[in-house]
N, C-alpha and C positions, 0 to 999 in steps of 0.2 A: 657447674660440674664440682663433683664431691672432693672435698681435700683429699690431695695423695694418689691421684687420679691423673692418667696422663691421655695426652688425646693428640693423635698423628692424622696429618691429612695428606696423603699422597698420591701422586699420579702415574709413578713409574710402572706400578705393577698393573698398568693395563693390559692385559691380556684377554683372549677367549678362553680363558679356562673356566670361570665362572658361568658364562654363557652357554659353554659345552658340557660344564659340569653340573654345577646345583641347579641351575635351571633346567636343564635338561632331566635330571631325574624329577625334580617338581614337577613338570609338565609332565612326565610321562608316568609317575606315581599319580598324578589328578588324573591323567586318562583310565586307569586303573578303575575310578568311580566314574567314569564317561563324563569325564568334563573336556570334552573336545578343544585342542588348539591348534590353529591353524600356522601357528610360526612360534619359534621361539622367542621370548621377549630379551633386550639388551639390558645390562646394567649401564648404570651411569658411573663410570669409572673415573671422570673428572671430578665427580664430588664424592666420592669413595672415601668413608672416614673408621679409624680404628679408633678404638678407647681399652684402656685396660689398667688395673692397679699398678702394675707393673711395666716399664718398657727397659730390655736390653738389648744390645747389638753385640755378635759375636764378635772375636778381635777381625775375622776374615773382612768385615765390613758389607759382607754380601746376606748375611743373615739377622732377622729381628726376629727376637722371640718376646712374648707378650702373654702375660699370667693376670692370672686373677680377674674374672667379672670380664672376659674379654666380649667387644661386642664390636663387630664390623657392619656399617651403615650405609645403604647407598641413596638413601632417601625413600625407598619402597621395600626392600627385601631386609631384613635383619639376621645377623648370624652371631650366635651366642656360643659361649665356651669356656672352659677352666684355662685352657692354653692354648695357643695359638705360634705356630711357627712359620716363617716366610723368608723362603732361599730367592734371593735375585737373581744367582747364576743359573740356578739348576731350572728358576721357575717353578718351584713347587711350595704347596702350603698345606700345613697338616695342622689339624683341630682336636682336640679332646676333651674328657670331663665332661658329660653333662651338654653334649652340643644341640643346639636348637635352631633350625633355621624357621624365620617367620617370612611367610612369601607375601603377606600384606592382603588388603582385600579380604575376599571370600574362598582362596586359595587354602589347603593345609598346611598346620605346622609339622614339620619333621625334625622327630627326635633321634638320635644317634650317640653312642660311647665314643665313636672316633669319626673322624672324616680327613681326607687326604685328597688333593688338588695336584693334578701334573699337566702342567700343561705342553711338554712337546708331544705328550701322545694323547692329548684332549681328553684323558682320563680322571675319574672321580671315584672313591673308593669310600663305602659307608660301612661303619660296624655298627651291630647293635640296632639295627634302623629302626624304627616304628612310626606310626602316624595316625590319627583319626581322620577317618575319610568323611565320615557324616555320623552326625548323632552320636550313636555307641559303637559305629563300624570302624574297625581296628584293622589296619595291616603290619603287618609284622615281620622283620626277616634277621637271618644272623650277618649276612653281610649284602650289602649292594654294590655293583660297580658298574660303569659305563663310559664309554667314548663317544659320547653323543651320538650315534647311531643304534649301538647295541643294548639295553639295562639286563641284567642278571642280578635275577634275585636267589639267594642260596636259602636253603629252608625257611621257607616263607609261609606263613600262616594269616588266615583272614578270620574276621568273625564278625556280624551284625549285633552280637548279644551286649549286654552291657561287659567290659572287661576291662583292666589296666591297659597301658600303650604296651608294654610289653605281657603279650599274651601269653606266654607262659607261667605269668606269675599266678596265674588262675590255678594252678595245682596247690598252691597255700590256702585255697579255699575250695568252695564244691566245682565240681565240674563243670565246664561250660557245656550248656545244652547244645553246640553245634559249634564247629568250627572246618574250615577247608585248608588242609596243609600242600605243600609241593615240596620235595625235595629242592627242583630248580624251577626257575621259573625264568624265562628269556622273551624279551619283547625288541623285536627287530625292527626300527625305524622304517628301514628301506624298503621291506616287504609287507610292513603293517601287520605282522603275524605275532602272537603271543603263544608261544611254546611252553608246557610243561611235562616235566617226569615227575613219576613217582607222587600222582596226584590222589589224595583220600579226602574222605568225608569223614568226619568223627563226632560222633553225637555220643554226650556224655563222657567222653573219653574214650570210648571206642569205636576203631575203623569199622566201616558199615559198608563203605564202600569205597573201591579204587580203580585207577587208570595207569598201567605205566607209561603212557604216551599220549599228548592230547595236544592238538594243535588248532588254533581259533583264529578267527579275525580279531584283531586289536578292537577292544571298547571303544576308543576315540573314531573308530572308522563307521561315520553313520550311513552310508549308501555304500555297499561294495556287491556284487553279484557272489551268490554261493547260496548255501543250502539256510532255513532258517528253521527254528524248533520245531517239531511237527506238533500237528494239530488232530484233535479226535472229537467224537461226535456219535449222536444215536438217530435215527430216522427209524419211524413206523415202518414198517412191513420190510424193509431189508438191513435191519439190525447195527450194529454199532460198525462205525467207520473210523480210519484212522489214515492221515497222510501227511506228506512231507513237502511244503512249499520251497521254490527255488526262485532267489529274487535276482531279479536281471535289471542293472544300470544301463541304461537305454541313452543317457545324456543328462547334460547338467540340469535338465528339469521335467525328465520323464521316465519312468520305469515301469517295470511289470513284474507280476508274480504269478507264478505256473506250480499249481498242485494237484499231483496226483493220488487220488485216494481210493483205497481197496474197501468192500464191506466185509462184513462177517460170512454174508450168506453167497459169496462169489463175485459178486457185481463191482465194476471198477467205475469210478466218476473221475473226469478232468475239469478243474476251477482253473479262471484266467481273470485278471485284474491289471487294467493298463491306467497309470496315473500322468498326466501332464499337469505341469503347474509353472505359467509364465506370468510376466506382466499383464498380459492380456488375457489368456485362456486358462483357466482350471477346468480339469475333468478326469471323471475315474467312469472307466467301464467293464464291468463285471459280466463275467459268462460263464455258466456250466454245461457239462455234457456228460449223459453217462451211457452204459453200454444196452440199455433198453430204450433209446433213444429219445429221453426225455434231455428235456434244452431250454434254456430262457437266458436272456440277457437283462441287465439294467444299465443306463446310460444317465449320469450326472454329470453337468458340465454349465458352465457359463464364462461368458465371454463380454469383456467390458470394453463397451464402446465409447464412453467417456468418462474419465477419472474425474474431470472439474465437476460435473453434475452426478456423479456415481450411476451412470446408465449403463443398464446390462442387460445381454439378453441370456435367459435361464431356460434350460430343457433338464427335465425330470422324466424319464421313460422308463418301463418293466414290462417286458414280454414274453409268454412262454410257449412252447408248443404245448405242453399237457400241463395242467391246472396241476399247483404244488411243486414245479420243476423247481421256482426260484427259493423254496424256504430252505434248502441247504444252504443258501447263502448269507442269510441271517435268519436265524429260527426263534425271533422275538419280535420284530417290528414288520412284517410284512405280510399280515394277514388281509392287511386292505392296503390301497396305495392309492396316490392318485398322481396321474401323468400330467404334467405340466409343461407346455411350452409359453413364455410370456417375456412382456419386455419390461423393465422396471428402471425408476430413475429414482433418487435419494437426496436431492440438494437439499442442502442445510439440515434441518430438521422434520421436512415436507418428505412426502412419498407418494408415489403412484405406479400403477400397474394395471397393464391389460396382457389378458392370458386365456388361453383355452386349456380347460382340464377334463379330464376325464378319470373315472372309481372306476377301479378292477379289483379282483377279489384273487388274492394267491395263497389261497391256503388248499388242503384235502382235507381239511377236517368236517365231517359228516355237517356239524350241526351249523355251519356257515356256508356250505358248499349248496346247500337247499335252495339260498337265496337268490332270487333271480335279480341281480344288481343290471341298473340301467348303464352300459358302459358306452354312452355316446358322448362325443366331445362337445363339452358347452362352454359357449364363450364367457368371459368372466372380467370384470373391472372393478379396481380398489383404488382410492385415492385419500389421502391423508392430508391438508393441507395445514400448516400450523405457522400463524405470523408471529414476528418478535415480539415480546413483551411491549406492552405501551408504556408511557411515563407515570402513569398511576398505578404499576404494578399488574393491570389485568392482562388478557391474552385470549385471543381469538382462534378457534379451531375448529375445522369445518372438514368432516370426515363421509365418505359414502362407499357403497357398493351395489353392484349390480349381476345380474345374468339373465342369459337367454337357453331357456329348456323348454323343448315340446312346445315350440309357438307362444312361451310364456316371456314376458319380461319383467323381472323383477327389481326392483330398485327401493334400496335404503341411504337416506342423506340424514345429517343431522350436524347442527354447529353448535357449538358452546363458547360462551364466553364466562371465563373466572377470573376474580381478584383477590387478593390477600392484602389487608390492611392491618396495622399494630398500631393502637393508640398508646398514649405515652404512659399508660397505667398498666401495660401488657395485654390490653385487651385483644386477641385476635379474630378478626372479622373474615368470613369466605364466603363472598356472595357467588352465586353461581346461575346461570340460567342456559338452557339447552332447550332447541326446539328442531323438529326433522318430522320426515313424515316415508310411508313404507307406502309402495304402489305396484299394482300388477294388472298390466293391460288384459290378460285374459278373464279375470274377472270385474275389471273394470274398477276398484276398489284403488281408494287413494286417502289413508290414514295420516291425518298428521297429528302431530302429538308434540306437546313443549312440556317441561320440567323447568320449577326451579326451586333453588334451597340457600337457605339463610345459615350459616355456622357461626358460631361464636364460642371461644376458650378462653379460659382467664388461667393463667397459670400462676399459682399464689405459694411462696415459699418463705418461710418464717425459720429463722435460727437462734438459737439462745446458746447459753453457756454449758447446756448438755445434749441438746437434742437439735435436730433439724429436720421440718418439716416440709412437704410440698404434696399441694393439694390442686389438682387441676380439673374442674368441671368442664364439660363442653355438652354444648345442644345445639341442635340442628331441625330447623323447622322446613319440611320438603314437600312440594305439589307433584304430583304428575297425573297426563291426563291417558285414557286407554287409547293403545292402537295396535293392531297385530293382525298378520297377514300368514298366519304358524296355520292355518288349516287349507289353505290354498297353493302353500308354498311347499313344493315336492320334497324340497331339502329342509323344510321347517328352519329351527334356531341356529343348525348347526352351521351354516353358508350365510344367511342373512342375519348380521348380527344383533343380538337384542339390546334392550337398555340396561343388561347386568349389571345390578349393585351401582350404580351410577351414584346413588347417595347415601349409601350404606354407611354408618360409621362403625357397624359391628358386623362381620359375616354373615350374609344373606342365606336364608334355607330354599328359597326358590330363587334359582338365579335366572330365570327365564319368565319374572312376572311381567306381562305388559300392561294390567290394569291401570285404573286410575286410583289414585290414593293420596291421601293426606296423612302426613305422617308427623311426629315429633318422636326425634331419637336423643336422647339423654345418657351422658358416660361420665364416670366419676373415677378418676385413677387418684390415689395417694399413696404416700410413703414416709414412713418416719424412719430414722436412723438417728443413733448415737453421735454425737460430735467426734470424731477422730477413731471409727471404728474402721480396723482392718479388715476383719475376718467377714463381712457380709453381714454381720448381724444387723437386725431391724425388722420392719414390719413394711409391706406392700400390699397392696389391694386395689381391685376395680369393680366397678358395678356398671350395669349399663341398663337400659329399659328403653322399650319402643311404644309407643301409643297409636296405633293404625286406625286411620278413618274405614279403609276398606273391609277390613279383617273385623270391626264393631267390637273388637277386643283389644286386651292386653298383649301383648307380645310376651314369648318368654322373658325373664328377666336373666340377666348371666353376672355369677359373682366369683369372685377368687381371690384368696387372701393368701399370704404367705408369709410366715413368721420365722425369723431364726436369732439364736441367740447362741453363738459359740456354737457347740456341737448338738444343739436343741432343734428340731425342725418341726414346723408345722404347715404343713398344704391343705387347702380343702379349695374344692372347686363345687359350683351349684348350679342347677337350672331350675328357677322358680316359676312355674305356671301363674303368672300373675293373675289372671281371669278368676282362676280355681281360689285364689288366695283373698280376692275382693269380694266374689258372688259364689262361693261355697256351694249354697243350695240349686245353682244353675250348672252347674260344670261335675260330670264324674270323673274327671281325671284329678290325682293327688296335686296337692300345692305344690309339693316338693318331688318334682319326676327324678331330678337325677341328684345326688349328692357323693361324693368321695372325699375322704377324710385321711390323710396319712402322716404319723407322728412318729418321731425318732426320739428318746429320752435317754442321755448319759446317765446311769446311777451310779456310776464308777468309775475310773480308769479299766478297769476287766468287766465290765456288766454294760449293757446296752439294752434297753426296753424299746420294741418298736410295734405300732400299732396299725391296723386298716379298717374303714367303715367305708361300704358302699352300698349305696340303694339306686334300685331303677321302677321306676313306677309309671305304667302305659296303661292303656282301658284294656290292651289286652293280655298284658303280662306284669309280674313283679319278679323281682330279684334282690335277696339282703345277704350280704357276705361282709363277717367279721374274722379278723385276725390278731392276734397276740401271739408274740415273740419275744423270748428273751435271749441274747446271744451272752454267753461267758467265755473269759479266758482265764484258762485253768491253770496252765503252766505255761513254759515258755513255748513249749511244743506240742502242747494239747487245748481244745477247746471244744465245747459242746454248744447247743440251742436246744430249745424247748419251746413249743408253739401248740396254739388252739387256735382252732378256726370252725365257723358254723357257716353254713350256707343253705339258704331257702327259696325255692323256686315255684311261684305259683301259691295253689294251695297243699304242697306236699308237705310232709313233715321236715322238721329241721333236721340235718345232717351234720352232725358234730365230729370232727378229725381231732385226733391228738399227734402231732408230731416231736420227734426226739432224734437228734444229730449229733455224731462224734467225731471230731477232726482229730489226727495225729500230723503234725509234720517231724515226718521221721529221719529226712536226708535231703538238708539243701533245699531246694523248690520243690521237693515231692511232699506231697499230702495225701494221706487215707482217709477216706469218708464213708462213715455208714450212717443210714437213715431210716428210721421205721416210722409208718402213717398208720394209724390204726381208728376205723369209725368206733365211737362208743356205742351206739345202740345198734350195730351189726357187727359182730366179731368176725365175719368171714370176708369183709372186708377190708384187706391189708396189702400194704405196699412196703416190700424190704430191699433196700438197694444198697452196693458197696461201688465204690469208684476210688481210682489211684487219678492225681492229677499233678500235672506239672505246671508250675506257675510262674514266669517269669518273662521278660520283655520282650524278648525273642521266640520264645516256645512255649507253647500252650499244646497241654496234651489230655485227653481223659479216657480211661479204662474202664468198664464199669459192667454189672448185671443188674438185672433189676426184676424182682420177682413180684407181681400182680395176681391176687388172690379176691376174686368174688364168690356169689351165692353160683355163678355159673362154672367155676372152676380155677385152676390156677395155670399161668402161663410166667414164661420165663424171657427174658430178652437183654441181650447185648447192645451195650452202646460205645461208641467210642468217637472224639472228636480230635482234630489236630490243627492247630495254629501256628502256619509262621509267617507273622506279619512284616520281618524284616527281611529274608533270606529270598526274597524274590523282590525285593522293595527296587532293585535298580531297574531302569527304564527298557522294555523288552520292545516296544513299536520303534517302529524305522523311522526317522527323522527325513522331513521332507524338505528339501528348500527349494525356495523359489528363486529362479533365476531374471535378473533383471540386467 
């Protein structure tokens, strides 16, 4: 303990005051940021510790005065203040001067100018309250009071922008992009309702929206019947639609949502969703019906039969009276659907399933509606059996699948044995053996296949006084026999899994290759870093090459190089046609079909030069792009850029453009930019733009106009963008609890 400080440990102040006061407002303030709490925690008064620079006891013997770096600690929460007064008879405590409440753990830290606790009325009063809720989000109030049941905040303000803990201090700087204010906010813990008076939304210090009164369900109530936020959308042929969902709690493990929807063309629709989630059953039923008679339903359910072996019965079904009815429930993923009823088990790392499936089409898109899809129920089976690792590190895995469709029985089964060994020198050996077969009873085909690979990699590292070098060569020899029934399988390779990429060191261009092959894959990764580098400066690279017997040619070489030295950056990516490089007379392709080079060079603290070169060469087309750009910071508020770019496609003439840009940071986060792009060889090709930008951590906005002029005429267009990444960053989705 520092010299001159006093430490006092007492248990006579063992009242529910802190529980009903400090902890209450902490929990309720946490509730404002959606941190729900089921119960108010209690303080350990027996171990409550007071510390201060000075300790005085008033003559009445009932009042204790602590001043100078006051600390109240119960082992979990800490109260800091400049002064603290405790009255034993009246059972009151008052703190003032830079009051800080550290709740411990992940809870927020609360700041205040003054704090008063009163046990007889179980009340707490805070003046000058402020708290950082998350990241940059700040909640501040002139006064906060609670009696353990009702929390009242006077002149409260909230923002998710970067702001001082006292939000009003922003007035000494640029205006905040936005903040919510209210004359009074009351949270009633008895009714779980949050009431606002004089609610306003301010943007850049200007009120843009307001409500005299507003009552909503408390944020910590995650399951409660009531109206949810509105939804809207657009459906081809019926126009725009909007609706208001109503959420109903039916029990501890079940609820429902009913949404009434109106279309701009006069029709109406009703959507329904019912959810159940118990320790055995999890299900969701969705249905829709509109005034034109279109209707459909979807069911997703899983019943856990055995928790020990993770055995479950699953159902996934969708049906509709008119094609396209279900498209309104999910407008992104319902074009194709697989109805499925199956029994699965997953003991350990293994898996097995037997099921019947049906492919159906759930869209009115003419491009897909013309398809004659086979909607018969098809029995299927899958299994994946994985044995535990053997003492030598090897592991055996057997997997397979089969289906019966239109009298055809299609079966695919394979077994894999893999191992991993590391020598004392660091050499990593990865032998692997695969074998299997694909069979069809309709055609009488039985195509066995097998494959083997021996892979080896040797990480090499060397470090001296100045540099650290890592070099990792990798080599793999693979052999595969051919086997395929893709011509006889009605589902081709989408159901009967192929040996896609079994032995690839790098991504393969053909994931469904069944041909026999003997190939060698080689890769070399390297990295060079200065010792003690903290800014990522260094050199990294990768080179990969394949030699394939089946292709009778070298596969493309992939190369990548990244270099960084402070602000200097260089990125190179290339694909080289190895065959054209070795035998140029036997190939019409360019040895370097793809190349991209990006570089950035800081010339000074205010000047930066960047460039890009990209080229593509194929047997059908070619394209070259060059760009050079100079960015300059002219003054504190002005900057400019000048660029030159060239493009050539095929045998067309080279197009050369000059670009110039001027920017002005005229106020706070506001920036005005104007740019011009002019074609050198064609004066009629010209683009001119003017934009206003607002750039900060919680509000991004752009307003601009673009004039495009070509030989065909001149056109004008306006552009607008708005980004509020943290305004609605809270959770809007309903929490669904599992009842056990």
